[in-house]
C-alpha positions as CSV (number, residue, x, y, z in Angstrom):
1,M,0.0,0.0,0.0
2,K,2.7,2.5,1.0
3,H,4.6,1.6,-2.2
4,Y,1.7,2.3,-4.5
5,L,0.3,5.5,-2.8
6,P,3.1,7.9,-3.8
7,L,2.9,6.5,-7.4
8,F,-0.9,6.9,-7.5
9,R,-0.7,10.5,-6.4
10,D,2.5,11.7,-8.3
11,Q,2.9,9.3,-11.3
12,A,-0.6,8.0,-12.1
13,F,0.2,6.6,-15.6
14,S,3.2,4.7,-14.3
15,A,1.2,3.4,-11.4
16,S,-1.6,2.3,-13.6
17,T,0.8,0.5,-16.0
18,K,2.5,-1.3,-13.1
19,L,-0.8,-2.3,-11.5
20,F,-2.0,-3.5,-14.9
21,K,1.1,-5.7,-15.4
22,R,0.9,-7.1,-11.9
23,T,-2.8,-7.9,-12.0
24,F,-3.2,-8.8,-15.7
25,L,-2.9,-12.6,-15.4
26,S,-5.1,-12.9,-12.4
27,T,-7.8,-10.6,-13.8
28,L,-7.7,-12.4,-17.2
29,L,-8.2,-15.8,-15.6
30,G,-11.0,-14.3,-13.4
31,A,-12.6,-12.8,-16.5
32,I,-12.5,-16.1,-18.4
33,L,-13.9,-17.9,-15.4
34,V,-16.8,-15.4,-15.0
35,G,-17.4,-15.4,-18.7
36,I,-17.7,-19.2,-18.9
37,I,-20.0,-19.3,-15.9
38,A,-22.2,-16.5,-17.4
39,L,-22.4,-18.3,-20.7
40,I,-23.3,-21.6,-19.1
41,I,-26.0,-20.0,-17.0
42,T,-27.6,-17.4,-19.3
43,T,-27.1,-18.9,-22.9
44,P,-29.6,-21.8,-22.5
45,L,-32.1,-19.4,-20.9
46,M,-31.6,-16.9,-23.7
47,L,-32.2,-19.6,-26.4
48,I,-35.3,-20.8,-24.7
49,A,-36.6,-17.2,-24.4
50,F,-36.3,-16.8,-28.2
51,G,-38.1,-20.1,-28.8
52,Y,-35.1,-22.3,-29.5
53,G,-33.9,-25.4,-27.7
54,A,-31.5,-25.0,-24.8
55,T,-28.6,-26.3,-27.0
56,D,-29.7,-24.8,-30.4
57,M,-26.9,-22.2,-30.4
58,I,-25.8,-23.0,-34.0
59,A,-29.4,-22.6,-35.3
60,Y,-29.8,-19.3,-33.5
61,Q,-26.5,-18.0,-34.8
62,K,-27.4,-18.9,-38.4
63,D,-30.8,-17.3,-38.1
64,M,-29.1,-14.1,-36.8
65,Q,-26.6,-14.1,-39.6
66,E,-29.2,-14.6,-42.2
67,M,-31.4,-11.8,-40.8
68,Q,-28.4,-9.4,-40.9
69,M,-27.6,-10.4,-44.5
70,Q,-31.2,-9.8,-45.5
71,L,-31.2,-6.4,-43.9
72,M,-28.0,-5.4,-45.6
73,Q,-29.4,-6.6,-49.0
74,G,-32.5,-4.5,-48.3
75,G,-30.4,-1.4,-48.3
76,G,-31.3,-0.3,-44.8
77,D,-35.1,0.0,-45.5
78,P,-36.6,1.2,-42.2
79,E,-39.8,-0.9,-42.7
80,A,-37.7,-4.0,-43.4
81,I,-35.7,-3.5,-40.3
82,I,-38.8,-3.0,-38.1
83,E,-40.4,-6.0,-39.6
84,A,-37.3,-8.2,-39.1
85,Y,-36.9,-7.3,-35.5
86,T,-40.6,-7.5,-34.8
87,S,-40.8,-11.0,-36.1
88,Q,-37.7,-11.9,-34.1
89,F,-39.3,-10.7,-30.8
90,A,-42.8,-11.8,-31.6
91,N,-42.7,-15.1,-29.6
92,V,-40.1,-14.0,-26.9
93,S,-40.7,-15.1,-23.3
94,F,-40.3,-11.8,-21.4
95,G,-40.6,-13.6,-18.1
96,L,-37.5,-15.5,-18.9
97,F,-35.8,-12.2,-20.0
98,G,-36.6,-10.9,-16.5
99,L,-34.9,-13.9,-14.9
100,I,-31.9,-13.5,-17.2
101,F,-31.6,-9.9,-16.3
102,V,-31.6,-10.6,-12.6
103,L,-29.1,-13.4,-13.0
104,A,-26.9,-11.3,-15.2
105,L,-27.0,-8.4,-12.8
106,F,-25.8,-10.5,-9.9
107,I,-23.1,-12.3,-11.9
108,Y,-21.9,-8.9,-13.1
109,G,-22.0,-7.6,-9.5
110,W,-20.0,-10.6,-8.3
111,A,-17.5,-10.1,-11.2
112,I,-16.9,-6.4,-10.3
113,N,-16.4,-7.4,-6.7
114,L,-13.9,-10.0,-7.8
115,F,-11.9,-7.9,-10.2
116,Y,-11.5,-5.0,-7.9
117,G,-10.7,-7.5,-5.1
118,I,-7.7,-8.7,-7.2
119,S,-6.6,-5.1,-7.6
120,D,-7.1,-4.4,-3.9
121,N,-5.0,-7.4,-2.9
122,E,-2.1,-6.2,-5.1
123,I,-2.3,-2.6,-3.8
124,R,-2.6,-3.5,-0.1
125,N,-0.7,-6.8,0.1
126,G,1.7,-6.7,-2.9
127,K,0.2,-9.8,-4.6
128,P,-3.0,-10.2,-6.7
129,D,-4.1,-13.4,-5.0
130,L,-6.9,-14.6,-7.3
131,I,-7.9,-17.4,-5.0
132,G,-8.1,-15.0,-2.0
133,A,-10.1,-12.6,-4.1
134,L,-12.5,-15.4,-5.2
135,K,-13.1,-16.4,-1.5
136,N,-13.8,-12.8,-0.5
137,S,-15.9,-11.9,-3.5
138,F,-19.0,-13.6,-2.2
139,N,-20.3,-11.0,0.3
140,S,-23.1,-8.4,0.7
141,R,-21.2,-5.9,-1.4
142,I,-22.6,-7.6,-4.4
143,F,-26.1,-6.3,-3.6
144,R,-24.7,-2.8,-3.2
145,I,-22.9,-3.1,-6.6
146,A,-26.2,-4.3,-8.1
147,G,-28.0,-1.3,-6.6
148,F,-25.3,1.1,-8.0
149,L,-25.7,-0.4,-11.4
150,I,-29.5,-0.1,-11.3
151,L,-29.4,3.5,-10.1
152,Y,-26.7,4.4,-12.7
153,A,-28.9,2.9,-15.5
154,L,-31.9,4.9,-14.3
155,I,-29.8,8.1,-14.3
156,Q,-28.7,7.3,-17.8
157,I,-32.3,6.7,-19.0
158,A,-33.6,9.8,-17.3
159,T,-30.9,12.1,-18.6
160,T,-31.1,10.6,-22.1
161,L,-34.9,11.1,-22.2
162,I,-34.5,14.8,-21.1
163,F,-31.8,15.3,-23.7
164,I,-34.1,13.8,-26.5
165,F,-37.0,16.0,-25.4
166,I,-34.8,19.2,-25.5
167,C,-33.4,18.3,-28.9
168,S,-37.0,17.6,-30.2
169,L,-38.1,21.1,-29.1
170,L,-35.0,22.7,-30.7
171,V,-35.6,20.8,-34.0
172,S,-39.2,22.1,-34.1
173,V,-37.8,25.6,-33.9
174,S,-34.7,25.2,-36.1
175,K,-33.5,22.0,-37.6
176,A,-29.9,23.1,-38.0
177,L,-29.8,24.3,-34.3
178,G,-31.3,21.1,-33.2
179,V,-28.8,19.0,-35.0
180,L,-25.9,21.1,-33.8
181,V,-27.0,21.0,-30.1
182,G,-27.9,17.4,-30.4
183,F,-24.3,16.4,-31.6
184,V,-22.5,18.6,-29.0
185,G,-25.0,17.6,-26.3
186,F,-24.5,13.9,-27.1
187,L,-20.8,14.2,-26.5
188,F,-21.4,16.0,-23.2
189,L,-23.9,13.3,-22.2
190,I,-21.3,10.6,-22.7
191,V,-18.7,12.6,-20.7
192,F,-21.3,13.0,-17.9
193,F,-21.8,9.2,-17.8
194,L,-18.0,8.7,-17.7
195,R,-17.8,10.9,-14.6
196,F,-19.4,7.9,-12.7
197,S,-16.4,5.7,-13.7
198,I,-14.7,5.4,-10.3
199,G,-17.9,4.9,-8.3
200,L,-17.5,1.1,-8.3
201,A,-13.8,1.4,-7.4
202,A,-14.8,3.6,-4.4
203,M,-17.4,1.0,-3.4
204,V,-14.9,-1.9,-3.3
205,H,-11.6,-0.2,-2.4
206,G,-13.2,2.3,0.0
207,N,-16.1,0.2,1.1
208,K,-18.5,3.1,0.5
209,G,-22.2,3.1,0.1
210,I,-24.1,3.6,-3.2
211,V,-24.8,7.4,-2.8
212,E,-21.4,8.0,-1.3
213,S,-19.6,6.2,-4.2
214,I,-21.5,8.3,-6.8
215,S,-20.8,11.5,-4.9
216,F,-17.1,10.6,-4.7
217,S,-16.9,9.9,-8.4
218,L,-18.7,13.0,-9.5
219,S,-16.8,15.3,-7.2
220,N,-13.4,14.0,-8.2
221,L,-14.0,13.4,-11.9
222,N,-14.9,16.9,-13.0
223,W,-15.7,17.8,-16.6
224,K,-12.1,18.3,-17.6
225,R,-11.1,14.9,-16.3
226,G,-14.2,13.5,-17.9
227,W,-13.2,14.7,-21.3
228,M,-9.7,13.2,-20.9
229,L,-11.4,9.8,-20.1
230,F,-13.6,10.2,-23.1
231,L,-10.5,10.6,-25.4
232,L,-8.7,7.6,-23.8
233,G,-11.9,5.5,-24.0
234,L,-12.4,6.5,-27.7
235,I,-9.0,5.2,-28.6
236,S,-9.5,2.0,-26.6
237,M,-12.9,1.5,-28.3
238,I,-11.5,1.8,-31.8
239,G,-9.0,-0.9,-31.0
240,L,-11.7,-3.2,-29.6
241,I,-13.9,-2.6,-32.6
242,I,-11.1,-3.5,-35.0
243,L,-10.4,-6.7,-33.0
244,S,-14.1,-7.6,-33.0
245,I,-14.4,-7.1,-36.7
246,V,-11.4,-9.4,-37.3
247,I,-12.9,-12.1,-35.0
248,A,-16.3,-11.8,-36.6
249,S,-14.9,-12.1,-40.1
250,A,-12.8,-15.1,-39.1
251,F,-15.5,-17.0,-37.3
252,G,-19.0,-16.9,-38.6
253,G,-19.0,-14.4,-41.5
254,N,-20.9,-16.9,-43.6
255,P,-24.0,-18.7,-42.1
256,E,-23.0,-21.9,-43.9
257,S,-19.6,-21.9,-42.2
258,I,-20.9,-21.6,-38.6
259,S,-20.1,-24.7,-36.5
260,M,-19.9,-25.5,-32.8
261,S,-16.1,-25.4,-33.0
262,S,-16.0,-22.0,-34.7
263,Y,-18.5,-20.7,-32.1
264,V,-16.4,-22.0,-29.2
265,I,-13.2,-20.5,-30.6
266,A,-14.9,-17.2,-31.2
267,Q,-16.2,-17.1,-27.6
268,L,-12.8,-18.0,-26.3
269,F,-11.2,-15.2,-28.3
270,G,-14.0,-12.9,-27.0
271,L,-13.3,-13.8,-23.4
272,V,-9.6,-13.2,-23.8
273,I,-10.1,-9.8,-25.4
274,N,-12.7,-8.9,-22.8
275,G,-10.3,-10.0,-20.0
276,I,-7.5,-7.8,-21.4
277,F,-9.9,-4.8,-21.5
278,I,-11.2,-5.5,-18.0
279,A,-7.6,-5.7,-16.6
280,Y,-6.8,-2.3,-18.2
281,L,-10.1,-0.7,-17.0
282,I,-9.8,-2.0,-13.4
283,A,-6.1,-0.9,-13.1
284,A,-7.0,2.6,-14.5
285,T,-10.1,3.2,-12.3
286,S,-8.3,1.8,-9.2
287,T,-5.5,4.2,-9.8
288,L,-7.9,7.1,-10.1
289,Y,-9.7,6.1,-6.9
290,F,-6.5,6.1,-4.8
291,R,-5.2,9.2,-6.6
292,Y,-8.1,11.3,-5.4
293,S,-9.0,9.5,-2.1
294,D,-7.4,9.8,1.4
295,D,-7.4,6.0,1.7
296,N,-4.5,5.0,3.9
297,L,-5.7,2.0,5.9
298,D,-3.7,0.5,8.7
299,E,-3.6,-3.2,9.4
300,E,-6.8,-3.1,11.6
301,G,-8.7,-1.2,9.0
302,L,-7.5,-3.5,6.2
303,E,-8.8,-6.6,8.1
304,Q,-12.2,-5.0,8.5
305,H,-12.2,-3.9,4.8
306,I,-11.6,-7.5,3.7
307,V,-14.4,-8.8,5.9
308,D,-16.9,-6.2,4.7
């Protein structure tokens, strides 16, 4: 802890890079484990919800590919798009979707608790300790994380609806003004959402409550820092999109070429890429949390932090 704190507060980039290197393997293995568990639990339920058998993944993938190809051949006709998606969701079991949402929410909450736990172990104890993080990840904090995610989603929905309403009013007055304000406002909306980025880090590292975590994040990630995060995130997103396109073209670009082996390989590639991104994101947000916090736990406080 004492070794990392000066780096966090004086050399954030170097500290984040060091933390990423030290926690990369443990976080990657944790992300693969979480991804496999999530796929095993949610995939059969998702298939059943869409009217397929629990193991009919190949048929589902082929139908999705064929639908996308038909839409592309249709030249983006709005009526064709609406009809395609309407028919796809016509016989969906929304009750199962509700169950999938709840399961996914708690799996995601557990995953966040685990990933930040790995980072916390490295920062406080000098070793990532994946096994220790796994043991300590099953606690009541999962419910707080789930509550944070729900509240954050509601904030996003509310602000987006307000933004759309304002843009609609402006377009009715002046189309050019509405488009201009809409574009600039959309960028500001994204930056506003990014200002919540260290809320989950504050919840795990600092053992804070939901409201306290949001307040900590908004007060420390001001608009200037939010725009810096936006630029860094944009660069990372471009890289991920390129990798995703490469994987999509290599595995499953043609509906006739889809097989169980290609599906499994594509999922494994996806899990690895996701794990790399998660390790980078956790290291960055952990660094930002400790950079702006006054966290300096002694041994007694550390023991209580782990228990909670």
